[in-house]
N, C-alpha and C positions, 0 to 999 in steps of 0.2 A: 444488635444484630448485623450484619453487613448491608452495605450495600443493594450486592445482589439479594441476598435474605429479605430485604422491603421492596426493593421493586420487583422480583419475579415471585416471590414464595422460597419454600424450603426444596420443596421438589428439585426446580429449573437451577436454586441455589448449586444444588448436590451434583448436577451436571455438570454445571460448568467450574464447578470445584475440580471433578475429576476430569476434566477438557485441561485446566491448567499443569495439575498432576503429569497428562499424558505429555505435554509441549516441554518442563523442566525435567523431563526425562530423556526429550529427544537426544539426538548424539551429534550435536552442533560440533562440526569442524570448519574453524575459520579459515575460509569465508564460502558461501554459496547463496544461491538462490533460494529467496524466501526466509533465509534468516533474519533479516531487515523488519517483516511484520510479523515475524516469530517472537524476536525480541519485544519491539512494542507490544504483543499479547501478552508477554509476559511482566513488562511494568503496568499496565493497567492493570492484568489480574491481581495484585496486590491490593489496588484501591478497589476492584470490586469485590475482592475475597476478604477484606480484610486483611492480609497475610504478608507481612515485608518480604517472607522468605525468595518471594518471584524476584522480585528486585533485586535484591540482594545477589540473587544467582546471577544475573545479569550485569550487573556492576562487577562481582569478581570475574567472570570470565570476563568482561573486557578487560578487567587491570590487568589477569594475568599475559592477554593478548598485548597488552599494551608495554609492559616491563621486557618482555619476551626482546621484543624490539629487532627481530630479525628480518630477512629478505621479505619485500612482500610477494603477493603470486599473485598468477594471474589474473583470480577473480576476488581478488580484493577490492573491486569496485560496487561488488556486491555487500559488503561491510553495512553493519547498521549505526551508518554513521551520523545519521539525525538522533537515536539514542543516544550514541554515544557522546555527544555535542551535551546533550539534555542533562544527562546523568553526570559531566563534568559542571554543568554550572549549577543542577541540585545540590551536589557536593561539594561545590567550590573545589576540584579536583585537580590539580595542575598535573597530573599524571595522564588523564584521558585528554585534557584537552591539547596537551601538547601529542599525544598519541593522534587525535585527530589533525592537529596540523601535519605531522609528517604524513598523514596517508592521501590528507588535499595534495601536499605537493609530490608524493607520487602520482597520483591520477594527474595530474598539470601537465605530466609528461605524454598522456596519448593524443593521437591526433584528433581531430575535430572535422565534423562536416557539418554544413551549416549553422554551426555552434553546439553540433549534440558530439560528446564524446562517441570514439568506436567503440563497440562492445568487443569484438573480434576484432585484429586485423585478417584473422583467416576463419571466417563464420563455419569450417567443417567442424569447429568446437560443439556445434547446437545444429547445423543440417542434417539431418537423416532424410533416409526413404521412407513415408509415410507409415504412419501405424495403420492398421486394418487393410482394406482391399482397395487403398487408393494406389495408382498405377500412374509412372512419372512416364511424360514425352522424353522423346529421346535427347532432348537439348536439356530437359531438368535432370533428367540423368547424369549425362555427361557435367552438368553445373556441380555435383557429389562433391567431381572430385577436385574440384579448387573454383568456389565461389567468391574467393576475395572476401573485401572486408564488407561484415554488416553491420547495423545498429537497430537495437531492441527494444520494444516498448517496457519492457519490465524495468530497465535502467531509468525511466524515468521516474519510477519510486526509491531509486537511488541516491542518484549522484546531484540533483538539484536541490532536494529537502537538506540534503549534508550539507553543501556549500552555502544554502540561507540559515541554515542554523550553526555552523561554525559564524556566517558575516555577524550573527547575532552575537557570539559567543566571545568573541574576539575584536567586534566592532567596525569591520572590514568592509565598506562600500565596494570593493572590489570583488571580493568572495560574492557578494550581493549578485552584483555587474555579472557574474560568471554563472550563476544558478539562473536566473534568468536568460542568457544566452542558453544554456542547456535544454532548460523548459520549451521554448521559442525554439530550438533546432529539430527536439523529439516533435513536436507539435509542425511543425513547417513540415518533414519529412516523412511520418506515419499518420496524422491524422486525415481521414477521408473528408473534403473539403465539403461534400451533398449530403453524407449519412451522420457526420459529428462522429461517428465510430473511429477507432483506432486500428491500424495493422498491427501486427505483431511483430515484422523485421522487414528492414530495407536493406537493400544489397547494392552496392556502390557497383560492383561492375554490372550489373544492368539497370541502373539508376531504376530500381524499382521497388514495388512494397507490397507485402505477402502476408495472409492472415488475417483478412479483413473481419473484424469481428470478433475475435476471440474471447471468449466473456471474462476469462479471469484476467488476459489483458486489459479490458476497460478498467476494472479495478486500480490493477498496478499505474494505469493513468491519471486517474482519477484523486488518485492521495497522492498523488507525486505534485500534480499542480496544485492541490488544495493546502499542500503543505506549503509551499511557495508564497501562496497568495497570502495564508497563516500570516507570515513574516514581512510581506512584501509592502510598504507603503503605497495607499493608492495615486499620491504623485510621482510615482517613478519611474523612468523609463519600460516597459514592456507588461505594465500593471493591466491595461486596458485589454491587449491581444490575448493575455492567459484568461482573464476573466472570459472572453467571448470563447474561447476554443474549451474552457470548464464547462461552461453552459451549453454551450451546442450537444457535448459527451453528455452532460446532464440530462437532457431531452431525450436525445438519441435510445440513452437506457431504459429514461420512463417509456418511453413509447413501445419497449419492446420487452417489457417485465410482462410476465405470463402471469394467469389469473391466480396461479397458488402464490406467485410473490417471489419465485425462482425467475432465473434467465436459461436459458438452454446452453450445451457447451459453447454454439455461436450463437450470440447474440441475435434475435429475431430470426435463426433460423431454426426451429422447432425438429427437424430431421436430424440435426448435430445431435439431441438426446439432452438429456439433465447433464447436471454439471455444479456442486451444491456449493462451493468457495464462491460462487460471484458473489450471489446472495448477502454472504456477509461484506465482502470489499462493500458494497452497496448500501449495507446497513449505515457502514463508517463515513462513506462519499457523501451521502444524503443526510445526513445530522450534520457533518462540517457543513457542507454548504450551507444549509440551513443559518447556521451559526455566524457565519461570513454575510450572508444577507445575497446570496447566490440563487439564481434560477425562481423557481415560481413553490413560492411555501408551500401553497398549500399540496401541492402534485408529490413534492420531496417528503412532505410528513407524512403521506398516506404510502406512498412508495416503500419508506424505509419499514413502518409497521407492517407492510405484507412481506418486504423480505424480510423481517425481524419473522414471521410466523414461519418463513420458508425455513431460516437456518435453525430454529427449535425443532421444526419436523425434523429434520436430519441430525438434529443431536442425539445420539441412543445413550443408554445409561451408563456406559462405560465412559464416556465424555466426548468419543470420538463422532466429529462430523462427520456422516456417512457421506460417498458419495463423490468425493474429493479425488481430482484426478489428477496422475501421476507427474512427473516431471514432463511437460509437453516438447521438449526440445524445438527443433522447426522443418517446416517444410513446404516447398513453394506448390504441393497439392493441397484444397481447400478441403479435402474429405479426410486429411490428415485429425483435423481438431476437433471431428467429432467422433473418433475412433481412438480415443488418449484413455486406456483401460482407468479406473475407477476402484476406489475403496483404500486410500492410501492413507496412513498415520502422520502428515508433512505438515511444517509451520504454516506453510501459504495455505492449510484450510484451520487448525488450532488457534495459528494467531489471529486472524479476521475474525475469529468468530470472537473470542475474548473481546478486543478492542469493539466490536459490534456491540456485544452486550452492555460495556462500559459505556460506549454511546447511548443505548436505549435505556441503561440503569439510570444515565446521567438526567437526561430531558425527564424521567419518570418525577426522580425527586427534587428537581428543580420546581416540579409543578408546572412545566409549559404544556403539558396534556399530549402530548405528541411521544413523549418515551418509552414507558412500558407499556408490557404484553403479558396479560396473566399476572398481572402484578399492578400494587394500589400503590400510587404517589407519597410517599411521606414526607412533608414541608419540612421535617426537624430535620433533615438532611442539608438544607438549601444555606449558603451564607449571604450574608446581608446586602454584599454589592455586585457578586459576581452571578446570580440566578443558577449557579450549578450549584453541585453537591460540595461538602466544603472537601478541599484538594484534587476533585478533577475538575473539569481539566486544568492544568497546574497554570498559575499565572506566569511568566516571562517576561523579564523588563525589556529584552529587544523584540518582543512582538508588535506585530503591527499597531500605532497609535500610542505605543507607550514610552519611546523615548526620542520618538523624532530625528533620532540620528542618522537616517539614512535617506530621509526627505530631502 
């Protein structure tokens, strides 16, 4: 029986398998927003569903991209760099490792502000008139024609985790320094010091951040911070600051979780309406924070259970996580974020769902009492040393406390 079957039972397992089939059939074109969590979801699905085909799809896709060695594109910062490095390590694959180094050298060319790489030198690629009935004032309307450069929270899930994983892969203290600096830069520009929530984006021309509390954006921020902290030894510069930012965000999201376990499209703003992907992201973030010893363990465990219940409620029989919003783009109007259309079959919905299921199954099968919903833990799935199911999460020699070379 698969980990999904043992943790959740056959009915939920069937829906999760259908979800993985939807994701593996998605028309990925390298690279775009959401590919990172989509590929992470497929890798997780191989363990969850006992089917190596999903991870092999990711590996084959990355190898085809790696050997092409063509010119890099403007959205290559969204490449699934974390998965690229992890598979290079798992398979001792120098082709993937060299591709990761080439990608990093390309990304090194970008300009940085406060340590964070500029997402768009011309934010017209993202900035738009608001969805729905939002109206821009004359100054914001004029801004659409020439907004200047922008830095976006989505990229906290791309750049810092990739650089941290590359640091592990190649034993590079400089790459880890870059990862920490980038993560700290996103925090400085985008995290609200009062609420702990992140804004969606920051415009250099106005020196101002916009889109406070966009739900899925909190997921991008939380997972990105945790991916860096997972590899950063506590003695390293910047560790305490990133822990503080992460715990502030964790508290903010716990405080804004709705009774059914979900979050509004804008966290803490029920009038913005429902949106399903945020709950899946938060399952992953809360569970990983628990493993790293961050935050209030009891609140995080309960919050993860409730968020998983909301995710299961949104998962239909065809494997679609229903109620996921379309590509949000960006707007200076706060009303924009509650008006984004819903109902899309996209990697930023299916991917976090599968990673969330893997996190919850891992907790259930390790017997920690905090993992499963609608399933009975099976202690036969644990390892003798890790307290986690065999093979998940994988032990990597560069991770915090394992090698010490970064301390």
